[in-house]
C-alpha positions, 0 to 999 in steps of 0.5 A: 500500500503507497505511503500516504503524503502528510497534510499540507500546512493549513493556508492560513498558518502557512500565511502567518509562517511566511509573514514571520520569516519576513520578519526580523529574527528573534535575536536582532530585536532583543527580549522586550521588543520580541514580547511585544511582537509575540503578545500583540499577535496573540491578544489579537487572536479569538477571544475564546469560548466564555467562562462562568467566572474567571478571577486573578489569584496569587500563591506565595511560593518561596520565591515571591507571589505566583499569579495564576488565574482559575477558568470555569466552575467549582467542584470539577476536575482541576487542569494546572495549565502552564503556557508557552512562549519559549520561556520568555515571551509568554504570560497568561493573557497571550495564552487565555484561549488555550486556557478558555478552550481547555475548559470548555472542551474538557468540562474541567476548571483550569487554573492558568499559571503565570510563572517567572519568565527569563532571562530575568529569571533564568533556570530553574526559576520556572521550573521551580514555580511550576513545581511548587504550584502543582504541590499546592494546587493538589493540596487544596491550597487554592480553595477551588473547590476541585475534584482532589482525585482529579487534578491534571497538569498541562501545557504547550511548549515551554508549559508543556516541559514545565508540566512534565516537570512538575509531575515528575517532581511530584511523583517523589515528595507527593502524597496524592496522585496526578491524574495525568499529564497533557503536553501539547508540542513539548521541548524534551531535549534543550541539549540536542537543539537542531539534532532531530530529523524534524530540525533538520526538515523544518529548521529553516523557518518555512513552517513556523518556528526554527532552530535559530528561535529555539536556540534563541529561546534556550539561550535565554532560559539555560545560558549555561551549557551544563543546565541544559543537560538537567532533567528539569530542563531537558526532561527527556534525559531524566534517568527514570520515567517510571511512576508517572501519571498517564500521558497524552502527547499532541504534537504537529507534523510542521514543528521542529519540536515534532521528534521530541514529542516522539521520543518523550512518548518512546521514553515513557512507553519503555518505562511503562507509562500509559501514554497516548500521542497524537500527531496532528497533520496540517498543523505547526507548532503554536497551532493551539492559538489558531482559529476554530476553522483550523481543523486541527484546533477542534481535533486537538480539543476533542482528543484531549476532551476524550482523554480527560473524561475517562481518568 
């Protein structure tokens, strides 16, 4: 039977990728200008579904107050969500659409976390914030009335990395089990940027995120080469993944990080962890922020809702 070619990148996403290639590279913009451009683009996107309630909150960690914003209602499963943006550019508002869609699709309360950003706060600041907030959520510190037996961690891109790291840390110290981990196109290995087939295929940026972009993010977050091999920075390098909760991984075909997701899946399976991996066709890195008529968005929401519903 002949091998079917991959579904082409959606025209809207391709147009955005083409426009991105015409803009100055991240390294030439500097952090503040890159943040302004990223945040303006994200905030101009769809507003997302309406929630019955939203409210800002602050949780005191050893490093200070960490803002968070709950979505949806009480007495529901809770998803602790970590936004993307390469550990540098994102914030709760830029990924509000992701949180709203996740809350609506999964029928869950979503606690969207505004962790500390690099380069002002390099590794391991974001990882420490993620671990502290997840432990607090499991211990009921937020008083949101969520079902304590159905607390999930989730994130996209850099946020997916933080979700994995928080789950691994909780495995070692937690008394309550997490219900699962949802990782959308994670950064699994900062020690091997450019070293996989998907980097070779898409690293020039013609489909969106480029190898140069990932290198810039890596250098802001983990400027010391030794930190990039720390499992809290590169979870693919964790020596033992056994005992982690079930995983849902959602990756994009047209993404330099596609193989990071596949390698993470293989490591989890080898460790005996339950894992479901959906590689979405026709989409690229960051596709969760695309309009509803990009088919991969609805499919990813449905996969996530179905997976959470049975846990």
